[in-house]
C-alpha positions as CSV (number, residue, x, y, z in Angstrom):
1,M,9.4,20.1,19.6
2,A,11.6,20.8,16.7
3,M,10.3,21.7,12.8
4,G,10.6,19.7,9.9
5,A,11.3,19.8,6.4
6,K,10.6,23.5,5.0
7,G,7.2,23.5,4.2
8,E,5.6,20.7,6.5
9,A,2.5,20.9,7.2
10,R,1.6,21.5,11.1
11,Y,-0.2,18.6,11.8
12,R,1.7,16.3,10.3
13,Q,4.5,17.6,12.9
14,V,2.1,17.3,15.7
15,A,1.4,14.0,14.9
16,A,4.5,13.0,14.7
17,D,5.2,14.0,18.1
18,L,2.1,12.4,19.1
19,R,3.0,9.5,17.7
20,A,6.1,9.1,19.2
21,A,5.0,9.7,22.3
22,I,2.2,6.8,22.1
23,T,4.5,4.6,20.4
24,T,7.0,4.9,23.7
25,G,4.5,4.4,25.7
26,T,3.8,8.3,27.4
27,Y,0.0,7.9,27.8
28,G,-0.4,4.1,28.0
29,S,-2.7,1.9,26.7
30,G,-6.2,2.9,27.2
31,G,-5.1,6.0,28.5
32,R,-6.3,9.9,27.6
33,L,-4.2,12.1,25.7
34,P,-4.7,15.9,26.6
35,A,-7.7,18.2,25.5
36,E,-7.7,19.2,22.0
37,G,-7.5,23.1,23.6
38,D,-4.3,21.7,25.6
39,L,-2.9,20.4,22.9
40,A,-2.9,23.4,20.6
41,Q,-1.6,25.6,23.5
42,H,1.7,23.3,23.8
43,Y,1.6,23.2,20.4
44,G,1.4,26.8,19.7
45,V,-1.0,26.0,16.6
46,S,-5.0,26.1,16.1
47,R,-7.5,23.5,17.7
48,G,-8.6,22.9,13.6
49,T,-4.4,21.8,13.5
50,V,-4.8,19.3,16.4
51,R,-8.1,17.8,15.1
52,Q,-6.5,16.9,11.6
53,A,-3.2,15.5,13.8
54,L,-5.7,13.5,15.2
55,A,-7.5,12.3,12.5
56,V,-4.0,10.7,10.9
57,L,-3.6,9.1,14.3
58,R,-7.4,7.9,14.1
59,A,-6.6,6.3,10.8
60,D,-3.4,4.6,12.1
61,G,-5.6,2.8,14.7
62,M,-3.7,4.9,17.5
63,V,-7.2,6.7,19.0
64,T,-10.1,6.9,19.4
65,S,-12.5,8.6,17.3
66,R,-15.0,10.0,19.3
67,R,-15.3,13.6,19.2
68,G,-16.3,16.1,22.6
69,T,-14.0,14.1,24.5
70,R,-10.6,13.1,25.4
71,R,-9.0,10.8,23.0
72,V,-8.1,7.0,24.1
73,V,-5.1,5.7,23.3
74,L,-5.2,2.1,21.9
75,G,-1.8,1.5,21.5
76,A,1.0,1.3,18.9
77,A,-0.1,1.3,15.6
78,R,-1.2,-2.0,13.3
79,T,1.1,-3.7,11.4
80,Q,-0.6,-2.3,8.1
81,S,-3.0,1.0,9.3
82,F,-5.9,2.6,7.7
83,A,-3.6,5.1,5.5
84,E,-0.9,3.0,4.3
85,L,-4.1,0.4,2.8
86,L,-5.8,3.2,1.8
87,S,-2.6,5.2,0.1
88,F,-0.3,3.3,-2.2
89,T,2.1,5.3,-2.4
90,R,2.3,4.7,1.5
91,W,1.8,1.2,1.7
92,A,4.3,0.6,-1.5
93,R,7.1,2.5,1.1
94,S,6.1,0.7,3.7
95,V,7.2,-2.2,2.3
96,G,10.4,-1.0,1.0
97,E,9.1,-0.9,-2.7
98,E,9.5,2.6,-4.2
99,P,6.0,3.8,-5.4
100,G,5.8,5.6,-9.4
101,G,2.4,7.0,-10.6
102,R,1.6,8.8,-13.9
103,T,-1.7,10.3,-14.5
104,V,-2.9,8.8,-18.0
105,A,-6.3,11.2,-18.2
106,I,-8.2,13.5,-15.8
107,E,-11.6,14.8,-17.4
108,R,-14.5,17.0,-15.6
109,A,-17.7,14.8,-16.9
110,V,-21.3,14.7,-16.1
111,G,-21.1,11.9,-13.1
112,D,-23.5,8.5,-14.0
113,P,-26.3,7.1,-11.9
114,N,-23.3,4.7,-9.8
115,E,-21.0,7.6,-9.3
116,C,-23.4,10.4,-8.1
117,A,-24.5,7.6,-5.7
118,Q,-21.6,6.3,-4.4
119,L,-20.6,10.0,-4.4
120,D,-23.9,11.5,-2.2
121,L,-24.7,14.2,-5.3
122,E,-27.4,14.8,-6.3
123,P,-28.1,13.3,-10.4
124,D,-26.1,15.0,-13.2
125,S,-23.6,16.7,-11.0
126,P,-20.3,17.5,-12.4
127,V,-17.3,15.2,-10.7
128,F,-13.4,14.6,-12.1
129,R,-12.5,11.1,-13.3
130,V,-9.0,10.0,-12.9
131,L,-7.2,7.7,-14.7
132,R,-3.8,6.6,-13.4
133,L,-1.4,4.2,-14.1
134,R,0.5,2.9,-10.7
135,T,4.0,1.7,-11.0
136,L,6.3,-0.7,-8.2
137,S,10.3,-0.1,-8.4
138,R,9.2,1.0,-12.4
139,V,7.0,-1.8,-13.4
140,P,3.4,-1.4,-13.9
141,V,1.3,-3.0,-11.8
142,M,-2.1,-1.4,-11.2
143,I,-4.4,0.7,-12.7
144,E,-6.7,3.2,-10.8
145,R,-9.5,5.0,-12.0
146,T,-10.5,7.6,-8.8
147,V,-14.1,9.5,-9.1
148,Y,-14.2,13.0,-7.3
149,P,-16.4,15.0,-6.4
150,E,-15.8,18.8,-8.2
151,R,-14.5,20.2,-5.4
152,I,-11.7,17.7,-4.7
153,G,-11.6,17.2,-8.4
154,T,-10.7,20.8,-9.0
155,H,-7.2,20.4,-6.5
156,V,-6.2,17.3,-8.3
157,L,-6.2,18.4,-12.1
158,N,-3.6,21.1,-10.3
159,F,-1.5,18.0,-9.9
160,P,1.4,17.6,-11.8
161,V,1.1,14.5,-14.3
162,D,3.8,12.1,-12.7
163,A,2.6,13.0,-9.0
164,V,4.1,9.9,-7.2
165,S,0.9,10.5,-4.8
166,H,-3.0,12.1,-5.0
167,T,-3.6,11.6,-1.4
168,E,-0.9,13.3,0.3
169,P,-1.5,16.3,-1.2
170,L,-5.2,16.4,-0.9
171,E,-4.5,15.7,2.9
172,E,-1.9,19.0,2.5
173,L,-4.6,21.1,1.3
174,G,-7.4,19.9,4.1
175,V,-9.3,16.9,2.4
176,L,-9.0,14.0,5.2
177,F,-9.6,10.5,4.5
178,T,-10.6,8.5,7.5
179,D,-12.8,6.0,6.5
180,A,-13.1,3.3,3.8
181,D,-15.6,0.5,2.7
182,H,-13.8,-1.9,0.1
183,T,-15.0,-4.3,-2.7
184,I,-12.3,-6.7,-3.5
185,D,-13.2,-9.2,-6.4
186,Q,-12.1,-10.4,-9.8
187,Y,-12.3,-8.2,-13.4
188,P,-11.2,-9.2,-17.1
189,A,-8.7,-6.6,-18.4
190,D,-10.2,-4.4,-20.7
191,P,-8.3,-2.9,-23.6
192,E,-7.1,0.3,-21.9
193,D,-6.6,-2.0,-19.2
194,A,-4.4,-4.7,-21.6
195,R,-2.6,-2.0,-23.3
196,L,-1.6,0.4,-20.0
197,L,-0.6,-3.3,-18.2
198,G,1.2,-4.8,-20.8
199,C,-1.5,-7.8,-20.6
200,P,-3.2,-10.0,-22.6
201,L,-7.1,-8.5,-23.3
202,G,-9.5,-10.5,-20.5
203,T,-7.0,-11.7,-18.1
204,S,-7.9,-11.7,-14.7
205,L,-7.1,-8.4,-13.0
206,L,-7.6,-8.6,-8.7
207,R,-10.2,-5.5,-8.1
208,E,-10.5,-3.2,-5.1
209,R,-13.4,-0.8,-5.2
210,R,-13.1,1.8,-2.4
211,R,-15.5,4.0,-1.4
212,S,-13.7,7.2,1.4
213,T,-15.1,9.6,3.2
214,D,-14.4,12.8,5.6
215,P,-14.6,12.7,9.6
216,T,-17.6,13.9,9.1
217,G,-18.9,11.2,6.9
218,V,-19.0,13.0,3.4
219,P,-17.5,10.9,1.1
220,V,-14.6,12.1,-0.9
221,E,-13.4,9.7,-3.6
222,W,-15.1,7.1,-5.6
223,S,-12.3,4.2,-7.0
224,Q,-11.5,1.0,-7.9
225,D,-8.0,-0.2,-8.6
226,R,-7.4,-3.0,-10.5
227,Y,-3.7,-4.9,-10.3
228,L,-2.4,-6.9,-12.5
229,P,-2.5,-11.0,-11.1
230,G,0.6,-12.0,-8.5
231,T,1.4,-8.6,-8.0
232,V,-0.7,-8.2,-4.4
233,A,-3.0,-10.3,-1.8
234,F,-4.8,-9.3,0.2
235,T,-5.8,-10.5,3.7
236,V,-8.3,-10.1,6.6
237,H,-7.8,-10.8,9.6
238,N,-10.7,-11.7,12.4
239,S,-10.5,-12.1,16.0
240,V,-12.7,-10.5,18.9
241,A,-10.9,-7.6,19.3
242,T,-10.7,-6.7,16.0
243,T,-11.3,-7.2,12.1
244,A,-7.8,-5.5,10.2
245,L,-7.6,-5.6,6.4
246,Y,-3.9,-6.1,4.9
247,R,-2.3,-6.0,1.7
248,R,0.9,-7.4,0.8
249,R,3.1,-8.3,-2.4
250,G,2.3,-11.8,-4.2
């Protein structure tokens, strides 16, 4: 396997190679990938690196998530992967938009009862609250409010103010996002929303609340994104085989 750009994480290279093999039908739909040990030997990496790569493929809906057995290939990636739905940056790039981000505020504080409950923390545990303005092609479209447990927030504290993505550098540090619960409703713009998005106070914003966990089920973030009306929409597709949530422009 050819090496990627300098500094690129090895697990991403392994994931990209396996994704290409799955897409071209090397393993076939319903087939099994080689065992973790065999993959580690083939790519010259550790089993931990292989597990990280498999977690990425699982997030993309390409393989099953059962541990202790060889992963079963589910087929090509969905129209919109879990990673694209989780990450504003990846979603924007997937639809041809230029994503942007600016950290407006970040603070270490004592978590309130709801934050501690969502993150499975003891009462009054320290958390990091991050407020970011997100843009599409330099136009403000969303306010992102994310609460991290302290062990993750200390990493975010060191990210550049204008970092386009927080999810990607966290993954580089070994923080994996593999499951998420989404709640979507409307919320009136508060003074902070109105100031940052340039909309009237009380404007009905589309709100997405999200609780993400790692492969072991431990919460890694509790977030709510508030979008200007008319900028994005979410669609749920149901069938006997699958249920999928999609985000789109409009």
